[in-house]
Kinemage of the C-alpha trace (Angstrom):
@kinemage 1
@onewidth
@group {chain A} dominant
@subgroup {mainchain}
@vectorlist {calphas} color= white
{ca met a 1} P 2.914 1.614 -16.712
{ca ala a 2} L 4.053 -0.991 -19.186
{ca glu a 3} L 2.847 -4.535 -18.931
{ca val a 4} L 5.444 -7.015 -17.717
{ca ala a 5} L 5.279 -10.460 -19.271
{ca trp a 6} L 7.031 -13.694 -18.417
{ca ser a 7} L 7.558 -16.825 -20.469
{ca arg a 8} L 8.559 -20.098 -18.854
{ca gln a 9} L 10.350 -21.245 -22.021
{ca ala a 10} L 12.823 -18.385 -21.873
{ca gly a 11} L 12.845 -18.092 -18.092
{ca arg a 12} L 13.081 -14.325 -18.268
{ca arg a 13} L 11.038 -11.213 -18.813
{ca arg a 14} L 10.047 -10.333 -22.336
{ca arg a 15} L 8.266 -7.465 -23.972
{ca pro a 16} L 4.674 -8.390 -24.906
{ca gly a 17} L 4.284 -9.183 -28.579
{ca leu a 18} L 7.783 -10.529 -29.166
{ca ser a 19} L 8.007 -14.212 -29.897
{ca gly a 20} L 10.289 -16.667 -31.528
{ca pro a 21} L 10.339 -20.434 -31.753
{ca gly a 22} L 12.023 -20.827 -28.362
{ca arg a 23} L 11.937 -17.159 -27.343
{ca asp a 24} L 15.743 -17.342 -27.554
{ca glu a 25} L 15.691 -17.503 -31.339
{ca pro a 26} L 14.580 -14.724 -33.644
{ca ala a 27} L 11.025 -14.779 -34.904
{ca thr a 28} L 10.663 -16.152 -38.423
{ca leu a 29} L 8.106 -15.551 -41.126
{ca trp a 30} L 7.694 -19.257 -41.998
{ca pro a 31} L 7.565 -21.967 -39.294
{ca ala a 32} L 9.801 -24.992 -39.535
{ca ala a 33} L 8.227 -27.977 -41.252
{ca glu a 34} L 7.795 -29.934 -37.993
{ca glu a 35} L 6.095 -26.917 -36.389
{ca ala a 36} L 3.754 -26.482 -39.333
{ca ala a 37} L 2.698 -30.147 -39.233
{ca ala a 38} L 1.980 -30.196 -35.470
{ca pro a 39} L -1.720 -29.947 -34.626
{ca glu a 40} L -2.759 -26.734 -32.935
{ca val a 41} L -3.676 -27.373 -29.298
{ca glu a 42} L -5.764 -24.622 -27.826
{ca gln a 43} L -4.495 -23.490 -24.451
{ca leu a 44} L -6.700 -21.786 -21.949
{ca ser a 45} L -5.670 -18.194 -21.285
{ca leu a 46} L -7.335 -16.209 -18.534
{ca ile a 47} L -7.593 -12.557 -17.623
{ca ile a 48} L -7.500 -12.229 -13.823
{ca arg a 49} L -8.679 -9.242 -11.827
{ca thr a 50} L -8.374 -9.385 -8.045
{ca asp a 51} L -8.969 -7.118 -5.082
{ca gly a 52} L -8.722 -7.191 -1.319
{ca ala a 53} L -10.750 -5.310 1.252
{ca ala a 54} L -10.150 -4.546 4.910
{ca arg a 55} L -12.536 -2.490 7.002
{ca gly a 56} L -9.955 -1.063 9.319
{ca asn a 57} L -6.292 -1.831 8.730
{ca pro a 58} L -6.171 -4.456 10.132
{ca gly a 59} L -9.842 -5.277 10.264
{ca pro a 60} L -12.412 -7.683 8.841
{ca ala a 61} L -10.894 -8.536 5.489
{ca ser a 62} L -11.763 -10.383 2.295
{ca ala a 63} L -10.608 -11.127 -1.221
{ca gly a 64} L -12.408 -11.095 -4.534
{ca ala a 65} L -11.350 -12.359 -7.920
{ca val a 66} L -12.762 -12.451 -11.429
{ca leu a 67} L -11.383 -14.855 -14.046
{ca ile a 68} L -12.334 -14.346 -17.695
{ca asp a 69} L -11.533 -16.487 -20.710
{ca ala a 70} L -9.059 -14.366 -22.695
{ca ser a 71} L -10.450 -15.597 -26.021
{ca arg a 72} L -13.679 -13.696 -25.425
{ca pro a 73} L -13.925 -10.425 -27.376
{ca asp a 74} L -14.807 -8.507 -24.192
{ca ala a 75} L -12.196 -10.203 -21.970
{ca arg a 76} L -10.225 -7.011 -21.224
{ca asp a 77} L -13.344 -4.917 -20.685
{ca pro a 78} L -13.611 -4.094 -16.969
{ca arg a 79} L -17.359 -4.790 -17.187
{ca ala a 80} L -16.950 -8.290 -18.683
{ca ser a 81} L -18.864 -10.962 -16.838
{ca ala a 82} L -16.832 -13.540 -14.931
{ca asp a 83} L -16.342 -17.082 -16.197
{ca ala a 84} L -15.161 -17.985 -12.687
{ca ser a 85} L -14.965 -15.987 -9.467
{ca ile a 86} L -13.934 -16.036 -5.816
{ca ser a 87} L -15.503 -14.187 -2.902
{ca glu a 88} L -13.711 -15.100 0.361
{ca phe a 89} L -13.805 -13.753 3.908
{ca leu a 90} L -10.321 -13.810 5.511
{ca gly a 91} L -10.943 -12.829 9.136
{ca val a 92} L -8.967 -9.921 10.560
{ca gln a 93} L -6.105 -8.973 8.181
{ca thr a 94} L -4.404 -5.954 6.723
{ca asn a 95} L -5.471 -4.675 3.315
{ca asn a 96} L -2.170 -5.747 1.722
{ca val a 97} L -2.550 -9.293 3.057
{ca ala a 98} L -6.100 -9.362 1.661
{ca glu a 99} L -4.887 -8.101 -1.739
{ca tyr a 100} L -2.116 -10.712 -1.949
{ca thr a 101} L -4.405 -13.503 -0.777
{ca gly a 102} L -6.800 -12.640 -3.585
{ca val a 103} L -3.990 -12.951 -6.130
{ca val a 104} L -2.837 -16.300 -4.738
{ca arg a 105} L -6.374 -17.740 -4.620
{ca ala a 106} L -7.104 -16.577 -8.192
{ca leu a 107} L -3.847 -18.048 -9.535
{ca glu a 108} L -4.581 -21.375 -7.810
{ca leu a 109} L -8.083 -21.425 -9.333
{ca ala a 110} L -6.659 -20.582 -12.785
{ca arg a 111} L -4.234 -23.496 -12.480
{ca glu a 112} L -7.067 -25.782 -11.326
{ca leu a 113} L -9.103 -24.767 -14.367
{ca gly a 114} L -6.210 -25.732 -16.655
{ca ala a 115} L -5.005 -22.283 -17.702
{ca arg a 116} L -1.567 -22.195 -19.328
{ca asn a 117} L -1.410 -18.414 -19.714
{ca val a 118} L -2.638 -15.719 -17.325
{ca ser a 119} L -2.793 -11.951 -17.512
{ca leu a 120} L -3.178 -10.220 -14.158
{ca met a 121} L -4.840 -6.802 -14.194
{ca leu a 122} L -4.563 -5.425 -10.668
{ca asp a 123} L -5.252 -2.086 -8.992
{ca ser a 124} L -2.595 -2.779 -6.344
{ca lys a 125} L 0.562 -1.085 -7.531
{ca leu a 126} L 2.403 -2.690 -4.624
{ca ile a 127} L 1.639 -6.215 -5.816
{ca val a 128} L 2.312 -5.408 -9.481
{ca glu a 129} L 5.713 -3.930 -8.685
{ca gln a 130} L 6.688 -6.678 -6.203
{ca leu a 131} L 5.645 -9.578 -8.439
{ca ser a 132} L 7.455 -7.897 -11.352
{ca gly a 133} L 10.618 -7.792 -9.244
{ca arg a 134} L 10.923 -3.993 -9.312
{ca trp a 135} L 10.111 -3.460 -5.617
{ca arg a 136} L 11.340 -5.324 -2.557
{ca ile a 137} L 8.994 -6.922 -0.059
{ca lys a 138} L 9.518 -5.070 3.209
{ca asp a 139} L 6.538 -6.391 5.215
{ca ala a 140} L 7.356 -9.834 6.640
{ca lys a 141} L 3.657 -10.829 6.517
{ca leu a 142} L 3.700 -10.461 2.718
{ca ile a 143} L 6.792 -12.615 2.006
{ca pro a 144} L 4.992 -15.986 2.243
{ca leu a 145} L 2.167 -14.680 0.041
{ca trp a 146} L 4.654 -13.290 -2.519
{ca glu a 147} L 6.457 -16.655 -2.513
{ca ala a 148} L 3.165 -18.537 -2.986
{ca ala a 149} L 2.145 -16.266 -5.865
{ca arg a 150} L 5.532 -16.632 -7.562
{ca ala a 151} L 5.425 -20.423 -7.123
{ca val a 152} L 2.047 -20.686 -8.855
{ca leu a 153} L 3.097 -18.208 -11.577
{ca arg a 154} L 6.057 -20.476 -12.403
{ca thr a 155} L 3.580 -23.263 -13.330
{ca phe a 156} L 2.125 -21.265 -16.234
{ca asp a 157} L 3.695 -21.198 -19.697
{ca gln a 158} L 3.295 -17.409 -19.808
{ca trp a 159} L 2.065 -14.728 -17.470
{ca ser a 160} L 1.838 -10.978 -17.486
{ca ile a 161} L 0.908 -8.346 -14.961
{ca val a 162} L -0.212 -4.763 -15.353
{ca his a 163} L -1.499 -2.045 -13.005
{ca val a 164} L -4.971 -0.727 -13.811
{ca pro a 165} L -6.962 2.119 -12.251
{ca arg a 166} L -9.240 1.154 -9.356
{ca ala a 167} L -12.309 2.017 -11.452
{ca gln a 168} L -11.391 -0.836 -13.819
{ca asn a 169} L -11.447 -3.336 -10.964
{ca ser a 170} L -14.981 -2.861 -9.645
{ca ala a 171} L -16.138 -6.461 -10.166
{ca ala a 172} L -13.374 -7.917 -7.976
{ca asp a 173} L -13.903 -5.140 -5.414
{ca ala a 174} L -17.612 -5.958 -5.257
{ca leu a 175} L -16.867 -9.649 -4.645
{ca ala a 176} L -14.430 -8.782 -1.842
{ca asn a 177} L -16.909 -6.483 -0.077
{ca glu a 178} L -19.734 -8.986 -0.648
{ca ala a 179} L -17.761 -11.570 1.380
{ca ile a 180} L -17.519 -9.336 4.453
{ca asp a 181} L -21.224 -8.447 4.292
{ca arg a 182} L -22.238 -12.084 3.654
{ca val a 183} L -20.312 -13.380 6.710
{ca arg a 184} L -21.722 -10.607 8.913
{ca ala a 185} L -25.200 -11.770 7.856
{ca gly a 186} L -24.355 -15.397 8.771
{ca gly a 187} L -23.522 -16.637 5.288
{ca pro a 188} L -20.637 -18.819 4.076
{ca ala a 189} L -17.091 -17.521 4.280
{ca val a 190} L -16.134 -18.654 0.779
{ca ile a 191} L -18.010 -18.814 -2.526
{ca val a 192} L -16.115 -20.025 -5.588
{ca arg a 193} L -17.907 -20.121 -8.914
{ca arg a 194} L -16.414 -22.291 -11.664
{ca pro a 195} L -17.355 -22.531 -15.335
{ca arg a 196} L -20.055 -25.086 -16.125
């Protein structure tokens, strides 16, 4: 499955790797003089992996998310350690609600951390296809979560989303399952870890 990318400047989908001064203009070899003189401001880009869990469908549910600084050499490695993470118990929910909630919570955390660009790597084909606009949302419970995710995505300069195999999402899966087990043992419902 090809990665779908979005740029706020152009307000439309674009193929990854294509860029121009305003995304509407062709790419040039030499930047304009005013662009060349402008100081380079580093923007935070994050890789986001999320997962949801429900023991029973519906059943006790949770969400897990891993956020990784995209400038790290190992950022796209499924085994990369998290720079920030979420492990949240959600009560009784369906698996799809848990999956979507994980995406929304991770996007909100990315925005809070100051990210301007996010790359979502999800094992939920449903969410990838719906957020990409290729599939309709048929389940009424998912519409508010889809709307919330899209609203946060619009705040980023660029975002992309790609489906990955479940085996490449084990860190987020572990955080989701940890939340259910933690609450059953009397622990806190939510643990959010932020960079120091």
